[in-house]
N, C-alpha and C positions, 0 to 999 in steps of 0.2 A: 679576306683571309688568305694568307699565303698558302700555296699548294706545297705539299710535301714532295720530295724528289720522286719522280716516276721510276719505279723499279723495273728491271728487265723481266721479260717472261722467261720461264725456265724450259729448256728442252728436256727430253725424257730422262737422261741419266742425271742431269742436274736436279730434276724433281725427285728422283729416287734418293739421291744423296741428301737433299734437304729434308725429306721425310725421315730419314734415319737420324739426322742431327736433331730435328724437332722432337723426335721421340726420346732422345737421350740427353738433351740439354748441352752437354759438352762431350766431344768424342775425338779420338785420334783418327788419322787416315786409315791405319790398320784396322781399327774397330769397325769403321764404316765398310771397308773392303770385306771383312769377314762376315758382317751382317748381310750385305747385299749379295756376295758370292754364294752364301749358303742357300739362297733361294733362286739363284740364276742358273739357266740352262747352260750358259757358257760363261765361266768365271772371267773377270777382267783383272788385269795386272794392277799391282800396287801403284805404279806410276800413272795409270789412267785415273785412279781416284785422287791421287795427289794433285794432278793437273786440274781436274774438275774442281776440287776444293780450293785450290789457290785462285782459280778464276772466279769462283763464287765470292771469295774474299775480296778480290779486285773489284767486283761488281757491287760490293757493299752489302752482300746478303749473308756472309759469314764473317765472324771476327776470329782472328788467329792469335793464339798464345803459344809461345815456344817454351818448352821445359826440357832442358838438355838438348838432345837431338830430335825430340819429338814435338810435332806441331799438334796442338789441340784446337778444335774449332767449336764455336757456339753460334747459334743463330743471331743475326743482327736484329731481326724482327720476329716476334711470335708468328706462328702460322696464320692466325686470324688477321693480324695487322698486315701481313704481306698480302693476303688474299684481298683485303679491303683496298690497299694501295694499288694492286694490279687491276682490280675491277674499276677503280676510279680512272686509272690511266687508259684502260680500254674504252670506257664510256667517253672520256674526254677526247680521245682520238676519233671515235665515231662522230661525235658532235662537231669537232673541228673540221672533219672531212665532209660530212653530209648535212650539217646544220639542222634546219627545221625538219628535214625528211627523217633524220634519225630520231629527233625528239617526238615526231608524230608516231613513229613505230613504238617508242617507249610508252607513250600515252595510250596507244591501242592495247599494248600488252597489259598495262595496269588496269584498264577498263575490263579486261576479260578475267581478271583474278577473282577468286572467291572473296567476298567482302571482308571476312576475318583476316585473310592474308593481306589484303590491301591496307587495312587499318594497321596491321603489324608493320608493314613496310613504311607507312606514313610516320609511325612512331620512330622507326629506325632512322628515317631521313631527318627528322627533327633533332635527333641527337647529334648530328654532324654539325 
């Protein structure tokens, strides 16, 4: 089975922006700025959000649509799919780097789980 493209990890401001976009499906830079600045101790400039959102578009995490002079952004992946792809990339990186040592740690972690949770994870693993 072919692997999906590994998506980049998000830094703090990128995470905040993505959460705002995921919560509203499609938003303008100004809408994101107003949402995030409303709860920020130190508001950020419009150009900061514009730059972050363009970079997220370049990274393949947002999709941009222009209407007049306004750019609207929507998530390229639902939150859950992004989390799944990031988790897979992190696990793959650990296994690539540490091989059986990493797999041994995963196996020990699974052994220590509550049996009901272990069964739920096994069902989840079979879906892939």
